[in-house]
C-alpha positions, 0 to 999 in steps of 0.5 A: 144723221149719224155714222154706224156699223152694220152688225147684222141682217134681218130676214122677213118672210113678209114685209110691207109692200113698199119694203119688199125690195129692200134689205133690212140691216142691224146697225149700231152707232159709233164714234166716226174717228175711233170706231167705238160703239156709243151705246148698246142700242141696235137699230133696224135700218133699211137699204133701198133696192136702188142703192149703190151701197150694198152694205153688209156686216162690218161696213161703216155706214151713214144713216138718216134717222128721220122718217120723211127723208127716208120715205123720199129716198125710197120714193114711197110717201107711205113707206113705214120706215124711219131709219135708212142707210144713205151710203158707205163711209170711206173717210171721216174728217174732223179738224186735223183728224181723219179715219179711213174706213174703206 
């Protein structure tokens, strides 16, 4: 799992059947306390249709980057997905430091 910032949307005219009702977002890894990008890599992440997060550009999100766990959250063991948005981050705590994002 890692913390990321949503930096873009992806639109698809055709999707795999198991992804038809999902939202596709581009994210970049960040440091949870400083907000600095950790690299230049853009990652495609899926947000399930049943998620209550409703993440969008600018949101700080918690990402799960493991295929089996992502498929379990989608409740589809055949979904072609590895990276999924688990939630929107409100606060990050680290020993004596904290950062409020929401």
